[in-house]
mmCIF file of the N, C-alpha and C atoms, coordinates in Angstrom:
data_MODEL
# 
_entry.id   MODEL 
# 
loop_
_atom_site.group_PDB 
_atom_site.id 
_atom_site.type_symbol 
_atom_site.label_atom_id 
_atom_site.label_alt_id 
_atom_site.label_comp_id 
_atom_site.label_asym_id 
_atom_site.label_entity_id 
_atom_site.label_seq_id 
_atom_site.pdbx_PDB_ins_code 
_atom_site.Cartn_x 
_atom_site.Cartn_y 
_atom_site.Cartn_z 
_atom_site.occupancy 
_atom_site.B_iso_or_equiv 
_atom_site.pdbx_formal_charge 
_atom_site.auth_seq_id 
_atom_site.auth_comp_id 
_atom_site.auth_asym_id 
_atom_site.auth_atom_id 
_atom_site.pdbx_PDB_model_num 
ATOM 1  N N  . GLY A 1 1  ? -26.043 -103.696 68.230 1.00 0.00 ? 1  GLY A N  1 
ATOM 2  C CA . GLY A 1 1  ? -26.675 -102.691 67.376 1.00 0.00 ? 1  GLY A CA 1 
ATOM 3  C C  . GLY A 1 1  ? -25.870 -101.399 67.350 1.00 0.00 ? 1  GLY A C  1 
ATOM 4  N N  . VAL A 1 2  ? -26.140 -100.586 66.336 1.00 0.00 ? 2  VAL A N  1 
ATOM 5  C CA . VAL A 1 2  ? -25.432 -99.308  66.208 1.00 0.00 ? 2  VAL A CA 1 
ATOM 6  C C  . VAL A 1 2  ? -26.417 -98.170  66.461 1.00 0.00 ? 2  VAL A C  1 
ATOM 7  N N  . PRO A 1 3  ? -25.988 -97.163  67.223 1.00 0.00 ? 3  PRO A N  1 
ATOM 8  C CA . PRO A 1 3  ? -26.864 -96.020  67.517 1.00 0.00 ? 3  PRO A CA 1 
ATOM 9  C C  . PRO A 1 3  ? -27.348 -95.355  66.230 1.00 0.00 ? 3  PRO A C  1 
ATOM 10 N N  . ARG A 1 4  ? -28.608 -94.933  66.235 1.00 0.00 ? 4  ARG A N  1 
ATOM 11 C CA . ARG A 1 4  ? -29.172 -94.308  65.036 1.00 0.00 ? 4  ARG A CA 1 
ATOM 12 C C  . ARG A 1 4  ? -28.430 -93.046  64.671 1.00 0.00 ? 4  ARG A C  1 
ATOM 13 N N  . GLN A 1 5  ? -27.956 -92.303  65.665 1.00 0.00 ? 5  GLN A N  1 
ATOM 14 C CA . GLN A 1 5  ? -27.243 -91.049  65.372 1.00 0.00 ? 5  GLN A CA 1 
ATOM 15 C C  . GLN A 1 5  ? -25.965 -91.336  64.586 1.00 0.00 ? 5  GLN A C  1 
ATOM 16 N N  . GLN A 1 6  ? -25.263 -92.410  64.997 1.00 0.00 ? 6  GLN A N  1 
ATOM 17 C CA . GLN A 1 6  ? -24.016 -92.761  64.299 1.00 0.00 ? 6  GLN A CA 1 
ATOM 18 C C  . GLN A 1 6  ? -24.313 -93.169  62.860 1.00 0.00 ? 6  GLN A C  1 
ATOM 19 N N  . VAL A 1 7  ? -25.394 -93.927  62.688 1.00 0.00 ? 7  VAL A N  1 
ATOM 20 C CA . VAL A 1 7  ? -25.786 -94.350  61.340 1.00 0.00 ? 7  VAL A CA 1 
ATOM 21 C C  . VAL A 1 7  ? -26.108 -93.131  60.483 1.00 0.00 ? 7  VAL A C  1 
ATOM 22 N N  . ALA A 1 8  ? -26.801 -92.164  61.069 1.00 0.00 ? 8  ALA A N  1 
ATOM 23 C CA . ALA A 1 8  ? -27.170 -90.954  60.333 1.00 0.00 ? 8  ALA A CA 1 
ATOM 24 C C  . ALA A 1 8  ? -25.922 -90.190  59.909 1.00 0.00 ? 8  ALA A C  1 
ATOM 25 N N  . ILE A 1 9  ? -24.933 -90.133  60.792 1.00 0.00 ? 9  ILE A N  1 
ATOM 26 C CA . ILE A 1 9  ? -23.694 -89.409  60.475 1.00 0.00 ? 9  ILE A CA 1 
ATOM 27 C C  . ILE A 1 9  ? -22.956 -90.105  59.333 1.00 0.00 ? 9  ILE A C  1 
ATOM 28 N N  . ILE A 1 10 ? -22.849 -91.425  59.425 1.00 0.00 ? 10 ILE A N  1 
ATOM 29 C CA . ILE A 1 10 ? -22.156 -92.187  58.376 1.00 0.00 ? 10 ILE A CA 1 
ATOM 30 C C  . ILE A 1 10 ? -22.889 -92.037  57.048 1.00 0.00 ? 10 ILE A C  1 
ATOM 31 N N  . TYR A 1 11 ? -24.213 -92.079  57.097 1.00 0.00 ? 11 TYR A N  1 
ATOM 32 C CA . TYR A 1 11 ? -25.023 -91.941  55.888 1.00 0.00 ? 11 TYR A CA 1 
ATOM 33 C C  . TYR A 1 11 ? -24.824 -90.558  55.272 1.00 0.00 ? 11 TYR A C  1 
ATOM 34 N N  . ASP A 1 12 ? -24.785 -89.524  56.137 1.00 0.00 ? 12 ASP A N  1 
ATOM 35 C CA . ASP A 1 12 ? -24.608 -88.155  55.664 1.00 0.00 ? 12 ASP A CA 1 
ATOM 36 C C  . ASP A 1 12 ? -23.243 -87.993  55.006 1.00 0.00 ? 12 ASP A C  1 
ATOM 37 N N  . VAL A 1 13 ? -22.217 -88.561  55.629 1.00 0.00 ? 13 VAL A N  1 
ATOM 38 C CA . VAL A 1 13 ? -20.862 -88.474  55.072 1.00 0.00 ? 13 VAL A CA 1 
ATOM 39 C C  . VAL A 1 13 ? -20.808 -89.202  53.730 1.00 0.00 ? 13 VAL A C  1 
ATOM 40 N N  . GLY A 1 14 ? -21.508 -90.332  53.655 1.00 0.00 ? 14 GLY A N  1 
ATOM 41 C CA . GLY A 1 14 ? -21.538 -91.087  52.405 1.00 0.00 ? 14 GLY A CA 1 
ATOM 42 C C  . GLY A 1 14 ? -22.174 -90.272  51.289 1.00 0.00 ? 14 GLY A C  1 
ATOM 43 N N  . LEU A 1 15 ? -23.260 -89.575  51.612 1.00 0.00 ? 15 LEU A N  1 
ATOM 44 C CA . LEU A 1 15 ? -23.922 -88.743  50.608 1.00 0.00 ? 15 LEU A CA 1 
ATOM 45 C C  . LEU A 1 15 ? -22.994 -87.625  50.157 1.00 0.00 ? 15 LEU A C  1 
ATOM 46 N N  . SER A 1 16 ? -22.279 -87.017  51.108 1.00 0.00 ? 16 SER A N  1 
ATOM 47 C CA . SER A 1 16 ? -21.355 -85.934  50.774 1.00 0.00 ? 16 SER A CA 1 
ATOM 48 C C  . SER A 1 16 ? -20.294 -86.432  49.798 1.00 0.00 ? 16 SER A C  1 
ATOM 49 N N  . THR A 1 17 ? -19.823 -87.653  50.029 1.00 0.00 ? 17 THR A N  1 
ATOM 50 C CA . THR A 1 17 ? -18.799 -88.223  49.141 1.00 0.00 ? 17 THR A CA 1 
ATOM 51 C C  . THR A 1 17 ? -19.371 -88.430  47.744 1.00 0.00 ? 17 THR A C  1 
ATOM 52 N N  . LEU A 1 18 ? -20.606 -88.910  47.680 1.00 0.00 ? 18 LEU A N  1 
ATOM 53 C CA . LEU A 1 18 ? -21.237 -89.135  46.374 1.00 0.00 ? 18 LEU A CA 1 
ATOM 54 C C  . LEU A 1 18 ? -21.429 -87.810  45.643 1.00 0.00 ? 18 LEU A C  1 
ATOM 55 N N  . TYR A 1 19 ? -21.845 -86.777  46.376 1.00 0.00 ? 19 TYR A N  1 
ATOM 56 C CA . TYR A 1 19 ? -22.047 -85.466  45.766 1.00 0.00 ? 19 TYR A CA 1 
ATOM 57 C C  . TYR A 1 19 ? -20.747 -84.946  45.174 1.00 0.00 ? 19 TYR A C  1 
ATOM 58 N N  . ARG A 1 20 ? -19.628 -85.208  45.872 1.00 0.00 ? 20 ARG A N  1 
ATOM 59 C CA . ARG A 1 20 ? -18.337 -84.705  45.374 1.00 0.00 ? 20 ARG A CA 1 
ATOM 60 C C  . ARG A 1 20 ? -17.834 -85.538  44.202 1.00 0.00 ? 20 ARG A C  1 
ATOM 61 N N  . LYS A 1 21 ? -18.134 -86.840  44.217 1.00 0.00 ? 21 LYS A N  1 
ATOM 62 C CA . LYS A 1 21 ? -17.633 -87.720  43.148 1.00 0.00 ? 21 LYS A CA 1 
ATOM 63 C C  . LYS A 1 21 ? -18.496 -87.635  41.894 1.00 0.00 ? 21 LYS A C  1 
ATOM 64 N N  . PHE A 1 22 ? -19.814 -87.538  42.079 1.00 0.00 ? 22 PHE A N  1 
ATOM 65 C CA . PHE A 1 22 ? -20.710 -87.517  40.912 1.00 0.00 ? 22 PHE A CA 1 
ATOM 66 C C  . PHE A 1 22 ? -21.654 -86.315  40.950 1.00 0.00 ? 22 PHE A C  1 
ATOM 67 N N  . PRO A 1 23 ? -21.107 -85.091  40.861 1.00 0.00 ? 23 PRO A N  1 
ATOM 68 C CA . PRO A 1 23 ? -21.959 -83.891  40.907 1.00 0.00 ? 23 PRO A CA 1 
ATOM 69 C C  . PRO A 1 23 ? -22.851 -83.787  39.671 1.00 0.00 ? 23 PRO A C  1 
ATOM 70 N N  . ALA A 1 24 ? -22.336 -84.193  38.520 1.00 0.00 ? 24 ALA A N  1 
ATOM 71 C CA . ALA A 1 24 ? -23.091 -84.048  37.274 1.00 0.00 ? 24 ALA A CA 1 
ATOM 72 C C  . ALA A 1 24 ? -24.293 -84.982  37.246 1.00 0.00 ? 24 ALA A C  1 
ATOM 73 N N  . SER A 1 25 ? -24.089 -86.234  37.682 1.00 0.00 ? 25 SER A N  1 
ATOM 74 C CA . SER A 1 25 ? -25.171 -87.214  37.607 1.00 0.00 ? 25 SER A CA 1 
ATOM 75 C C  . SER A 1 25 ? -26.289 -86.880  38.586 1.00 0.00 ? 25 SER A C  1 
ATOM 76 N N  . ILE A 1 26 ? -25.945 -86.216  39.696 1.00 0.00 ? 26 ILE A N  1 
ATOM 77 C CA . ILE A 1 26 ? -26.961 -85.901  40.710 1.00 0.00 ? 26 ILE A CA 1 
ATOM 78 C C  . ILE A 1 26 ? -27.728 -84.634  40.320 1.00 0.00 ? 26 ILE A C  1 
ATOM 79 N N  . THR A 1 27 ? -27.007 -83.600  39.885 1.00 0.00 ? 27 THR A N  1 
ATOM 80 C CA . THR A 1 27 ? -27.667 -82.346  39.531 1.00 0.00 ? 27 THR A CA 1 
ATOM 81 C C  . THR A 1 27 ? -28.360 -82.465  38.174 1.00 0.00 ? 27 THR A C  1 
ATOM 82 N N  . LYS A 1 28 ? -27.824 -83.376  37.311 1.00 0.00 ? 28 LYS A N  1 
ATOM 83 C CA . LYS A 1 28 ? -28.386 -83.562  35.965 1.00 0.00 ? 28 LYS A CA 1 
ATOM 84 C C  . LYS A 1 28 ? -28.345 -82.249  35.183 1.00 0.00 ? 28 LYS A C  1 
# 
């Protein structure tokens, strides 16, 4: 299993990447 903290960090980084790649679609 993977520690929840590590999963949270990876998830947060993933969201940051999405925000940078698709700012228009998220902010609308």
